[in-house]
N, CA, C and O atoms as a CHARMM CRD file, in Angstrom:
* protein
*
  296
    1    1 MET  N     -1.01000 186.66900  53.20900 PROA 1      0.00000
    2    1 MET  CA    -0.23600 186.26500  52.06600 PROA 1      0.00000
    3    1 MET  C     -1.12300 185.53300  51.06200 PROA 1      0.00000
    4    1 MET  O     -1.01700 185.76200  49.85700 PROA 1      0.00000
    5    2 GLU  N     -1.99400 184.65600  51.55200 PROA 2      0.00000
    6    2 GLU  CA    -2.83900 183.88100  50.64200 PROA 2      0.00000
    7    2 GLU  C     -3.73700 184.79100  49.80500 PROA 2      0.00000
    8    2 GLU  O     -3.90700 184.55700  48.60900 PROA 2      0.00000
    9    3 LYS  N     -4.31200 185.82200  50.41900 PROA 3      0.00000
   10    3 LYS  CA    -5.16500 186.75800  49.67400 PROA 3      0.00000
   11    3 LYS  C     -4.36100 187.46700  48.59800 PROA 3      0.00000
   12    3 LYS  O     -4.83500 187.63600  47.47500 PROA 3      0.00000
   13    4 HSD  N     -3.15700 187.87900  48.93200 PROA 4      0.00000
   14    4 HSD  CA    -2.29800 188.56800  47.96200 PROA 4      0.00000
   15    4 HSD  C     -1.94600 187.64300  46.79000 PROA 4      0.00000
   16    4 HSD  O     -2.00000 188.05700  45.63100 PROA 4      0.00000
   17    5 ILE  N     -1.58900 186.40700  47.09100 PROA 5      0.00000
   18    5 ILE  CA    -1.23300 185.43300  46.05400 PROA 5      0.00000
   19    5 ILE  C     -2.41400 185.18700  45.12200 PROA 5      0.00000
   20    5 ILE  O     -2.23400 185.06000  43.91100 PROA 5      0.00000
   21    6 ASN  N     -3.60800 185.11900  45.67400 PROA 6      0.00000
   22    6 ASN  CA    -4.78100 184.77600  44.87300 PROA 6      0.00000
   23    6 ASN  C     -5.35000 185.94400  44.07400 PROA 6      0.00000
   24    6 ASN  O     -6.31400 185.76600  43.32900 PROA 6      0.00000
   25    7 ARG  N     -4.77200 187.13100  44.21700 PROA 7      0.00000
   26    7 ARG  CA    -5.19000 188.25700  43.37400 PROA 7      0.00000
   27    7 ARG  C     -4.68100 188.09400  41.94900 PROA 7      0.00000
   28    7 ARG  O     -5.23500 188.66900  41.01200 PROA 7      0.00000
   29    8 SER  N     -3.61700 187.30100  41.79200 PROA 8      0.00000
   30    8 SER  CA    -3.04400 187.12300  40.44700 PROA 8      0.00000
   31    8 SER  C     -3.39600 185.74000  39.91800 PROA 8      0.00000
   32    8 SER  O     -3.02800 184.73100  40.51900 PROA 8      0.00000
   33    9 GLY  N     -4.10300 185.69100  38.80400 PROA 9      0.00000
   34    9 GLY  CA    -4.40300 184.42000  38.15500 PROA 9      0.00000
   35    9 GLY  C     -5.38700 183.55500  38.91600 PROA 9      0.00000
   36    9 GLY  O     -6.22700 184.04300  39.67100 PROA 9      0.00000
   37   10 GLU  N     -5.25700 182.25700  38.69600 PROA 10     0.00000
   38   10 GLU  CA    -6.15100 181.27500  39.32200 PROA 10     0.00000
   39   10 GLU  C     -5.92000 181.17900  40.81800 PROA 10     0.00000
   40   10 GLU  O     -4.86500 181.55600  41.32800 PROA 10     0.00000
   41   11 ARG  N     -6.90900 180.67800  41.49700 PROA 11     0.00000
   42   11 ARG  CA    -6.82600 180.48700  42.94500 PROA 11     0.00000
   43   11 ARG  C     -5.82000 179.38300  43.25400 PROA 11     0.00000
   44   11 ARG  O     -5.78200 178.35300  42.58200 PROA 11     0.00000
   45   12 ALA  N     -5.01200 179.61600  44.27700 PROA 12     0.00000
   46   12 ALA  CA    -4.02300 178.64200  44.73100 PROA 12     0.00000
   47   12 ALA  C     -4.34200 178.26700  46.17000 PROA 12     0.00000
   48   12 ALA  O     -4.99500 179.02500  46.88600 PROA 12     0.00000
   49   13 LYS  N     -3.88800 177.11800  46.58100 PROA 13     0.00000
   50   13 LYS  CA    -4.02900 176.67900  47.96100 PROA 13     0.00000
   51   13 LYS  C     -2.67900 176.88400  48.63900 PROA 13     0.00000
   52   13 LYS  O     -1.65000 176.44000  48.13100 PROA 13     0.00000
   53   14 VAL  N     -2.68600 177.55500  49.77900 PROA 14     0.00000
   54   14 VAL  CA    -1.45800 177.80400  50.52400 PROA 14     0.00000
   55   14 VAL  C     -1.53000 177.04200  51.84000 PROA 14     0.00000
   56   14 VAL  O     -2.48200 177.18000  52.60700 PROA 14     0.00000
   57   15 ILE  N     -0.51000 176.24200  52.08100 PROA 15     0.00000
   58   15 ILE  CA    -0.40200 175.48800  53.33100 PROA 15     0.00000
   59   15 ILE  C      0.80100 176.07000  54.06900 PROA 15     0.00000
   60   15 ILE  O      1.91000 176.07300  53.53600 PROA 15     0.00000
   61   16 ARG  N      0.59300 176.56200  55.28900 PROA 16     0.00000
   62   16 ARG  CA     1.69100 177.21000  55.98800 PROA 16     0.00000
   63   16 ARG  C      1.83900 176.71500  57.41800 PROA 16     0.00000
   64   16 ARG  O      0.89000 176.26400  58.06100 PROA 16     0.00000
   65   17 TYR  N      3.06500 176.82100  57.87600 PROA 17     0.00000
   66   17 TYR  CA     3.38500 176.52900  59.25900 PROA 17     0.00000
   67   17 TYR  C      4.59300 177.38100  59.61800 PROA 17     0.00000
   68   17 TYR  O      5.66200 177.22500  59.02800 PROA 17     0.00000
   69   18 ALA  N      4.43100 178.27500  60.57800 PROA 18     0.00000
   70   18 ALA  CA     5.48500 179.21500  60.97800 PROA 18     0.00000
   71   18 ALA  C      5.99300 179.95800  59.74400 PROA 18     0.00000
   72   18 ALA  O      5.21100 180.64300  59.08500 PROA 18     0.00000
   73   19 ASP  N      7.27800 179.84200  59.41300 PROA 19     0.00000
   74   19 ASP  CA     7.81200 180.56400  58.25100 PROA 19     0.00000
   75   19 ASP  C      7.97300 179.67500  57.02500 PROA 19     0.00000
   76   19 ASP  O      8.64900 180.05400  56.06800 PROA 19     0.00000
   77   20 ASP  N      7.36100 178.50400  57.04500 PROA 20     0.00000
   78   20 ASP  CA     7.40300 177.58400  55.91100 PROA 20     0.00000
   79   20 ASP  C      6.03200 177.53900  55.24800 PROA 20     0.00000
   80   20 ASP  O      5.00700 177.66100  55.91700 PROA 20     0.00000
   81   21 PHE  N      6.02000 177.36100  53.92800 PROA 21     0.00000
   82   21 PHE  CA     4.73800 177.25200  53.24400 PROA 21     0.00000
   83   21 PHE  C      4.89000 176.49600  51.92900 PROA 21     0.00000
   84   21 PHE  O      5.97700 176.41000  51.35800 PROA 21     0.00000
   85   22 VAL  N      3.77100 175.95200  51.47000 PROA 22     0.00000
   86   22 VAL  CA     3.66500 175.27500  50.18200 PROA 22     0.00000
   87   22 VAL  C      2.51400 175.94100  49.44800 PROA 22     0.00000
   88   22 VAL  O      1.46100 176.19800  50.03200 PROA 22     0.00000
   89   23 VAL  N      2.71600 176.22100  48.16500 PROA 23     0.00000
   90   23 VAL  CA     1.65800 176.79600  47.33300 PROA 23     0.00000
   91   23 VAL  C      1.32000 175.77100  46.26100 PROA 23     0.00000
   92   23 VAL  O      2.19400 175.33400  45.51300 PROA 23     0.00000
   93   24 LEU  N      0.05900 175.39200  46.19100 PROA 24     0.00000
   94   24 LEU  CA    -0.40000 174.40200  45.21600 PROA 24     0.00000
   95   24 LEU  C     -1.23800 175.10100  44.14800 PROA 24     0.00000
   96   24 LEU  O     -2.18200 175.82800  44.45900 PROA 24     0.00000
   97   25 VAL  N     -0.87900 174.87100  42.88800 PROA 25     0.00000
   98   25 VAL  CA    -1.63500 175.43000  41.76200 PROA 25     0.00000
   99   25 VAL  C     -2.01300 174.29800  40.81200 PROA 25     0.00000
  100   25 VAL  O     -1.37400 173.24600  40.80000 PROA 25     0.00000
  101   26 ASN  N     -3.05200 174.52200  40.02400 PROA 26     0.00000
  102   26 ASN  CA    -3.51900 173.49200  39.10000 PROA 26     0.00000
  103   26 ASN  C     -2.80700 173.49600  37.76000 PROA 26     0.00000
  104   26 ASN  O     -2.72700 172.46300  37.09600 PROA 26     0.00000
  105   27 LYS  N     -2.29300 174.64400  37.35900 PROA 27     0.00000
  106   27 LYS  CA    -1.69000 174.74800  36.03100 PROA 27     0.00000
  107   27 LYS  C     -0.25100 175.24500  36.14300 PROA 27     0.00000
  108   27 LYS  O      0.05300 176.15100  36.92000 PROA 27     0.00000
  109   28 GLU  N      0.61100 174.64000  35.36000 PROA 28     0.00000
  110   28 GLU  CA     2.03300 174.98000  35.39000 PROA 28     0.00000
  111   28 GLU  C      2.27500 176.46100  35.08200 PROA 28     0.00000
  112   28 GLU  O      3.17400 177.07500  35.65800 PROA 28     0.00000
  113   29 GLU  N      1.48400 177.03000  34.18400 PROA 29     0.00000
  114   29 GLU  CA     1.68900 178.42400  33.82200 PROA 29     0.00000
  115   29 GLU  C      1.37400 179.39900  34.95900 PROA 29     0.00000
  116   29 GLU  O      1.72800 180.57500  34.87400 PROA 29     0.00000
  117   30 GLU  N      0.72100 178.93500  36.00600 PROA 30     0.00000
  118   30 GLU  CA     0.40800 179.77200  37.16600 PROA 30     0.00000
  119   30 GLU  C      1.61100 179.93300  38.09900 PROA 30     0.00000
  120   30 GLU  O      1.63300 180.84600  38.92400 PROA 30     0.00000
  121   31 ILE  N      2.59200 179.06800  37.97800 PROA 31     0.00000
  122   31 ILE  CA     3.72200 179.07400  38.90500 PROA 31     0.00000
  123   31 ILE  C      4.45500 180.41100  38.89100 PROA 31     0.00000
  124   31 ILE  O      4.72100 180.97300  39.95400 PROA 31     0.00000
  125   32 ALA  N      4.78300 180.92700  37.72200 PROA 32     0.00000
  126   32 ALA  CA     5.51700 182.19200  37.62900 PROA 32     0.00000
  127   32 ALA  C      4.72100 183.34600  38.23700 PROA 32     0.00000
  128   32 ALA  O      5.28900 184.20900  38.90700 PROA 32     0.00000
  129   33 LYS  N      3.40800 183.36100  38.00500 PROA 33     0.00000
  130   33 LYS  CA     2.56200 184.41300  38.57300 PROA 33     0.00000
  131   33 LYS  C      2.58200 184.36500  40.09200 PROA 33     0.00000
  132   33 LYS  O      2.69000 185.39700  40.75400 PROA 33     0.00000
  133   34 LYS  N      2.47800 183.16300  40.63600 PROA 34     0.00000
  134   34 LYS  CA     2.44200 183.01400  42.09600 PROA 34     0.00000
  135   34 LYS  C      3.79300 183.35600  42.72100 PROA 34     0.00000
  136   34 LYS  O      3.84500 183.97800  43.78200 PROA 34     0.00000
  137   35 MET  N      4.88600 182.95400  42.07000 PROA 35     0.00000
  138   35 MET  CA     6.21900 183.28100  42.58900 PROA 35     0.00000
  139   35 MET  C      6.40200 184.79500  42.64800 PROA 35     0.00000
  140   35 MET  O      6.91400 185.31600  43.63900 PROA 35     0.00000
  141   36 GLU  N      5.99200 185.49900  41.60600 PROA 36     0.00000
  142   36 GLU  CA     6.12100 186.95200  41.58900 PROA 36     0.00000
  143   36 GLU  C      5.23900 187.58500  42.66300 PROA 36     0.00000
  144   36 GLU  O      5.65800 188.52900  43.33400 PROA 36     0.00000
  145   37 ALA  N      4.02300 187.07200  42.82800 PROA 37     0.00000
  146   37 ALA  CA     3.11800 187.59500  43.86300 PROA 37     0.00000
  147   37 ALA  C      3.71200 187.39300  45.25600 PROA 37     0.00000
  148   37 ALA  O      3.59300 188.27200  46.10900 PROA 37     0.00000
  149   38 ILE  N      4.34300 186.26000  45.49400 PROA 38     0.00000
  150   38 ILE  CA     4.96600 185.99100  46.79500 PROA 38     0.00000
  151   38 ILE  C      6.10700 186.97900  47.03200 PROA 38     0.00000
  152   38 ILE  O      6.22200 187.55300  48.11500 PROA 38     0.00000
  153   39 LYS  N      6.95100 187.17300  46.01200 PROA 39     0.00000
  154   39 LYS  CA     8.07100 188.11900  46.14000 PROA 39     0.00000
  155   39 LYS  C      7.55800 189.52700  46.43900 PROA 39     0.00000
  156   39 LYS  O      8.11500 190.22900  47.28300 PROA 39     0.00000
  157   40 MET  N      6.49100 189.93700  45.74200 PROA 40     0.00000
  158   40 MET  CA     5.92400 191.27400  45.96100 PROA 40     0.00000
  159   40 MET  C      5.32100 191.40400  47.35400 PROA 40     0.00000
  160   40 MET  O      5.35300 192.48600  47.94100 PROA 40     0.00000
  161   41 PHE  N      4.77500 190.32400  47.88700 PROA 41     0.00000
  162   41 PHE  CA     4.21600 190.33900  49.23600 PROA 41     0.00000
  163   41 PHE  C      5.33300 190.45000  50.28300 PROA 41     0.00000
  164   41 PHE  O      5.20500 191.19500  51.25400 PROA 41     0.00000
  165   42 LEU  N      6.41200 189.71700  50.08200 PROA 42     0.00000
  166   42 LEU  CA     7.49500 189.67500  51.06400 PROA 42     0.00000
  167   42 LEU  C      8.36200 190.93400  51.05900 PROA 42     0.00000
  168   42 LEU  O      8.80900 191.37900  52.11600 PROA 42     0.00000
  169   43 ARG  N      8.60500 191.51000  49.88200 PROA 43     0.00000
  170   43 ARG  CA     9.54400 192.63100  49.73200 PROA 43     0.00000
  171   43 ARG  C      9.28900 193.79300  50.68900 PROA 43     0.00000
  172   43 ARG  O     10.23000 194.20700  51.36600 PROA 43     0.00000
  173   44 PRO  N      8.07000 194.34900  50.79000 PROA 44     0.00000
  174   44 PRO  CA     7.86500 195.48900  51.69300 PROA 44     0.00000
  175   44 PRO  C      8.03900 195.12300  53.17300 PROA 44     0.00000
  176   44 PRO  O      8.15200 196.00700  54.02200 PROA 44     0.00000
  177   45 ARG  N      8.06100 193.85300  53.47000 PROA 45     0.00000
  178   45 ARG  CA     8.23400 193.38800  54.84800 PROA 45     0.00000
  179   45 ARG  C      9.69900 193.09700  55.16500 PROA 45     0.00000
  180   45 ARG  O     10.03200 192.62400  56.25200 PROA 45     0.00000
  181   46 GLY  N     10.56800 193.38900  54.19400 PROA 46     0.00000
  182   46 GLY  CA    11.99700 193.15900  54.38400 PROA 46     0.00000
  183   46 GLY  C     12.37600 191.69300  54.30100 PROA 46     0.00000
  184   46 GLY  O     13.40900 191.28800  54.83500 PROA 46     0.00000
  185   47 LEU  N     11.55000 190.89100  53.63400 PROA 47     0.00000
  186   47 LEU  CA    11.79000 189.44600  53.52100 PROA 47     0.00000
  187   47 LEU  C     11.97900 189.06200  52.06100 PROA 47     0.00000
  188   47 LEU  O     11.58000 189.79500  51.15700 PROA 47     0.00000
  189   48 GLU  N     12.58500 187.91800  51.84600 PROA 48     0.00000
  190   48 GLU  CA    12.70800 187.38000  50.49200 PROA 48     0.00000
  191   48 GLU  C     12.75800 185.86400  50.55100 PROA 48     0.00000
  192   48 GLU  O     13.10600 185.27600  51.57500 PROA 48     0.00000
  193   49 LEU  N     12.40200 185.23900  49.42700 PROA 49     0.00000
  194   49 LEU  CA    12.47400 183.78500  49.33300 PROA 49     0.00000
  195   49 LEU  C     13.93700 183.35300  49.30200 PROA 49     0.00000
  196   49 LEU  O     14.77700 184.01100  48.68900 PROA 49     0.00000
  197   50 ASN  N     14.22400 182.25700  49.96100 PROA 50     0.00000
  198   50 ASN  CA    15.54400 181.64600  49.85200 PROA 50     0.00000
  199   50 ASN  C     15.48800 180.74900  48.62100 PROA 50     0.00000
  200   50 ASN  O     14.92600 179.65400  48.67400 PROA 50     0.00000
  201   51 LEU  N     16.06600 181.20500  47.51700 PROA 51     0.00000
  202   51 LEU  CA    15.95300 180.47100  46.25700 PROA 51     0.00000
  203   51 LEU  C     16.69100 179.13500  46.27800 PROA 51     0.00000
  204   51 LEU  O     16.40500 178.26100  45.46000 PROA 51     0.00000
  205   52 GLU  N     17.63800 178.96600  47.20500 PROA 52     0.00000
  206   52 GLU  CA    18.30300 177.67000  47.33700 PROA 52     0.00000
  207   52 GLU  C     17.37300 176.62900  47.95900 PROA 52     0.00000
  208   52 GLU  O     17.48100 175.43700  47.66800 PROA 52     0.00000
  209   53 LYS  N     16.46700 177.08200  48.81000 PROA 53     0.00000
  210   53 LYS  CA    15.52800 176.16900  49.46300 PROA 53     0.00000
  211   53 LYS  C     14.20100 176.06100  48.71700 PROA 53     0.00000
  212   53 LYS  O     13.45100 175.10900  48.92900 PROA 53     0.00000
  213   54 THR  N     13.90600 177.02100  47.85100 PROA 54     0.00000
  214   54 THR  CA    12.64300 177.03000  47.12900 PROA 54     0.00000
  215   54 THR  C     12.67700 175.96800  46.02900 PROA 54     0.00000
  216   54 THR  O     13.60800 175.91500  45.22500 PROA 54     0.00000
  217   55 LYS  N     11.64600 175.12900  46.01200 PROA 55     0.00000
  218   55 LYS  CA    11.57700 174.05400  45.02400 PROA 55     0.00000
  219   55 LYS  C     10.23700 174.10200  44.30400 PROA 55     0.00000
  220   55 LYS  O      9.19900 174.38700  44.90100 PROA 55     0.00000
  221   56 ILE  N     10.28400 173.81800  43.02200 PROA 56     0.00000
  222   56 ILE  CA     9.05500 173.69700  42.23400 PROA 56     0.00000
  223   56 ILE  C      8.99000 172.24600  41.79600 PROA 56     0.00000
  224   56 ILE  O      9.89200 171.74700  41.12100 PROA 56     0.00000
  225   57 LYS  N      7.90300 171.56400  42.18900 PROA 57     0.00000
  226   57 LYS  CA     7.77500 170.13400  41.91200 PROA 57     0.00000
  227   57 LYS  C      6.37400 169.82300  41.41700 PROA 57     0.00000
  228   57 LYS  O      5.41400 170.53000  41.72200 PROA 57     0.00000
  229   58 HSD  N      6.28300 168.76300  40.65600 PROA 58     0.00000
  230   58 HSD  CA     4.98200 168.22800  40.26500 PROA 58     0.00000
  231   58 HSD  C      4.54100 167.31100  41.39900 PROA 58     0.00000
  232   58 HSD  O      5.33900 166.51100  41.88700 PROA 58     0.00000
  233   59 THR  N      3.30100 167.41100  41.82200 PROA 59     0.00000
  234   59 THR  CA     2.85400 166.61600  42.96900 PROA 59     0.00000
  235   59 THR  C      2.47000 165.19100  42.61200 PROA 59     0.00000
  236   59 THR  O      2.21600 164.38100  43.50300 PROA 59     0.00000
  237   60 ASP  N      2.42300 164.86900  41.32000 PROA 60     0.00000
  238   60 ASP  CA     2.13900 163.49800  40.91600 PROA 60     0.00000
  239   60 ASP  C      3.37000 162.64300  41.19600 PROA 60     0.00000
  240   60 ASP  O      4.43400 162.88000  40.62300 PROA 60     0.00000
  241   61 TYR  N      3.23200 161.66100  42.06300 PROA 61     0.00000
  242   61 TYR  CA     4.34700 160.80700  42.50500 PROA 61     0.00000
  243   61 TYR  C      5.06200 160.17200  41.32300 PROA 61     0.00000
  244   61 TYR  O      6.29200 160.13800  41.28700 PROA 61     0.00000
  245   62 GLU  N      4.30900 159.67100  40.36200 PROA 62     0.00000
  246   62 GLU  CA     4.90800 159.00300  39.19800 PROA 62     0.00000
  247   62 GLU  C      5.65100 160.01200  38.31000 PROA 62     0.00000
  248   62 GLU  O      6.76300 159.74000  37.85800 PROA 62     0.00000
  249   63 MET  N      5.04600 161.15500  38.06600 PROA 63     0.00000
  250   63 MET  CA     5.66700 162.16300  37.20900 PROA 63     0.00000
  251   63 MET  C      6.87200 162.81900  37.88100 PROA 63     0.00000
  252   63 MET  O      7.72700 163.39600  37.20900 PROA 63     0.00000
  253   64 ASN  N      6.93500 162.73000  39.18700 PROA 64     0.00000
  254   64 ASN  CA     8.01600 163.33800  39.95500 PROA 64     0.00000
  255   64 ASN  C      9.14600 162.33900  40.20000 PROA 64     0.00000
  256   64 ASN  O      9.94000 162.51600  41.12400 PROA 64     0.00000
  257   65 GLY  N      9.22100 161.30600  39.38700 PROA 65     0.00000
  258   65 GLY  CA    10.30300 160.34100  39.50500 PROA 65     0.00000
  259   65 GLY  C     10.23500 159.49600  40.76600 PROA 65     0.00000
  260   65 GLY  O     11.26100 159.02100  41.25400 PROA 65     0.00000
  261   66 GLY  N      9.04100 159.30600  41.29400 PROA 66     0.00000
  262   66 GLY  CA     8.88900 158.48800  42.49300 PROA 66     0.00000
  263   66 GLY  C      9.28400 159.19800  43.76600 PROA 66     0.00000
  264   66 GLY  O      9.46400 158.56600  44.80700 PROA 66     0.00000
  265   67 ILE  N      9.42100 160.52000  43.68900 PROA 67     0.00000
  266   67 ILE  CA     9.78500 161.30600  44.87200 PROA 67     0.00000
  267   67 ILE  C      8.59700 162.17000  45.23200 PROA 67     0.00000
  268   67 ILE  O      8.10700 162.93100  44.39800 PROA 67     0.00000
  269   68 GLY  N      8.13700 162.06500  46.44500 PROA 68     0.00000
  270   68 GLY  CA     7.01400 162.88500  46.89500 PROA 68     0.00000
  271   68 GLY  C      7.49100 164.26000  47.33700 PROA 68     0.00000
  272   68 GLY  O      8.66400 164.59700  47.17500 PROA 68     0.00000
  273   69 THR  N      6.59900 165.03800  47.88400 PROA 69     0.00000
  274   69 THR  CA     6.92900 166.35300  48.39500 PROA 69     0.00000
  275   69 THR  C      7.05800 166.26000  49.90500 PROA 69     0.00000
  276   69 THR  O      6.13400 165.80800  50.58100 PROA 69     0.00000
  277   70 ASN  N      8.18800 166.68100  50.43500 PROA 70     0.00000
  278   70 ASN  CA     8.42000 166.66300  51.87200 PROA 70     0.00000
  279   70 ASN  C      8.14800 168.05500  52.42800 PROA 70     0.00000
  280   70 ASN  O      8.83000 169.01500  52.07000 PROA 70     0.00000
  281   71 PHE  N      7.15700 168.16200  53.29800 PROA 71     0.00000
  282   71 PHE  CA     6.87100 169.43100  53.96800 PROA 71     0.00000
  283   71 PHE  C      6.86900 169.17900  55.46100 PROA 71     0.00000
  284   71 PHE  O      5.99700 168.48500  55.98300 PROA 71     0.00000
  285   72 LEU  N      7.84000 169.74000  56.13900 PROA 72     0.00000
  286   72 LEU  CA     7.99100 169.59900  57.58700 PROA 72     0.00000
  287   72 LEU  C      8.14000 168.13600  58.00400 PROA 72     0.00000
  288   72 LEU  O      7.64600 167.73100  59.05600 PROA 72     0.00000
  289   73 GLY  N      8.81800 167.35600  57.18100 PROA 73     0.00000
  290   73 GLY  CA     9.09500 165.96400  57.52000 PROA 73     0.00000
  291   73 GLY  C      7.99300 164.99000  57.15900 PROA 73     0.00000
  292   73 GLY  O      8.08300 163.80700  57.48900 PROA 73     0.00000
  293   74 PHE  N      6.94400 165.46800  56.48000 PROA 74     0.00000
  294   74 PHE  CA     5.83600 164.58500  56.09600 PROA 74     0.00000
  295   74 PHE  C      5.71700 164.53600  54.59200 PROA 74     0.00000
  296   74 PHE  O      4.84400 163.84700  54.06400 PROA 74     0.00000
């Protein structure tokens, strides 16, 4: 999945555990490209993102209203 995601636009960092993952990008404009790449990767495998659980957040604690990113309870 990481190789597929990184074919589009800038390089992203993917952190995964089982069926959960976080994608980190440096520029906001990369988000749409990465989301589409993820959907294209999952589709032929009969999978799709759960858009109710999918969140797009800024990782800067201050800019994110004092709320950090929770991934697997951390």
